[in-house]
C-alpha positions in Angstrom: 0.0 0.0 0.0 1.4 3.4 -1.0 -0.3 6.7 -0.5 1.4 9.9 -1.6 -0.1 13.3 -0.9 0.6 16.5 -2.7 -0.8 20.0 -3.2 0.0 21.6 0.2 1.7 24.9 0.6 1.4 28.4 2.0 -1.9 30.2 1.3 -3.4 33.4 2.6 -6.5 33.4 4.8 -9.6 33.1 2.5 -7.6 31.2 -0.1 -8.0 27.8 -1.6 -5.9 24.7 -2.1 -6.6 21.3 -3.6 -4.8 18.3 -2.0 -4.3 15.0 -3.9 -3.5 11.6 -2.7 -2.2 9.1 -5.2 -2.9 5.5 -4.2 -1.2 2.3 -5.3 -0.7 -1.2 -4.2 -4.4 -2.0 -3.6 -7.8 -1.9 -5.3 -8.5 1.8 -4.7 -12.1 1.7 -5.9 -13.0 -0.9 -3.2 -12.0 1.1 -0.2 -13.3 4.0 1.7 -10.7 6.8 2.0 -10.2 9.6 4.5 -8.3 12.8 5.1 -6.9 13.6 8.5 -5.0 16.5 9.7 -2.7 17.2 12.7 -1.5 20.5 14.0 1.5 20.8 16.3 0.4 20.1 19.9 -3.1 19.0 18.9 -4.8 15.7 18.5 -5.2 14.4 14.9 -8.6 15.2 13.4 -10.6 13.2 10.9 -11.4 15.9 8.4 -13.4 14.1 5.8 -14.2 10.6 4.5 -15.7 9.1 1.4 -17.0 5.6 1.0 -16.3 3.3 -1.9 -19.6 4.3 -3.3 -19.0 8.0 -2.9 -20.9 8.8 0.3 -19.1 11.6 2.1 -18.8 12.8 5.7 -17.2 15.9 7.1 -16.0 17.2 10.4 -18.1 20.1 11.7 -15.0 22.3 11.7 -14.7 22.2 7.9 -18.2 21.5 6.7 -19.2 23.7 3.9 -15.7 24.8 3.1 -13.9 21.5 2.1 -15.0 18.9 -0.4 -13.7 15.3 -0.5 -13.8 13.5 -3.8 -12.2 10.5 -5.6 -11.3 9.5 -9.1 -11.2 5.7 -9.2 -9.9 5.7 -12.8 -6.8 7.7 -11.6 -6.6 6.0 -8.2 -6.6 9.4 -6.6 -8.3 11.0 -3.7 -8.8 14.8 -3.5 -9.6 17.4 -0.9 -10.7 20.8 -2.2 -10.3 23.4 0.5 -11.9 26.8 0.3 -12.1 29.8 2.6 -9.0 28.6 4.4 -8.4 29.9 8.0 -5.3 30.0 10.1 -6.9 27.2 12.2 -6.7 25.0 9.2 -2.9 25.0 9.3 -1.8 21.4 9.8 -0.2 18.4 8.2 -2.8 16.7 6.1 -2.6 13.0 5.2 -4.8 10.5 3.5 -5.7 7.1 5.0 -7.0 4.0 3.5 -10.3 3.3 5.1 -10.7 5.3 8.4 -7.9 3.7 10.5 -5.7 2.1 7.9 -2.4 2.8 6.1 -1.5 6.4 5.8 0.7 8.6 3.7 3.5 10.9 4.8 1.3 14.0 4.5 1.5 17.4 2.9 1.8 20.6 4.9 -0.8 23.3 4.7 0.0 26.7 6.2 -2.6 29.4 6.2 -1.0 32.8 7.0 -0.9 36.3 5.8 
């Protein structure tokens, strides 16, 4: 199982970013996938999840601002993040399922 995140970076408050997670080594279409984040000194937080069939769930802290999606043809998971706030600053990583293998993560920093 390999999960490789990309798309993070430095963005101003109110800005947008799209994270990608390229998956390999397993049948991507058959698994639910999740995005987590962890900020320094804080517990990790389940941000969003999407089932194999495309049903989505979101943390209240990001609901209405972030969108999780998947492209099974490309074995890729996405997280579209809009209206970013300083509190969204964290290391974001994708996970197979909800508690499975994870990638190394991509850093998102929201700052002016």
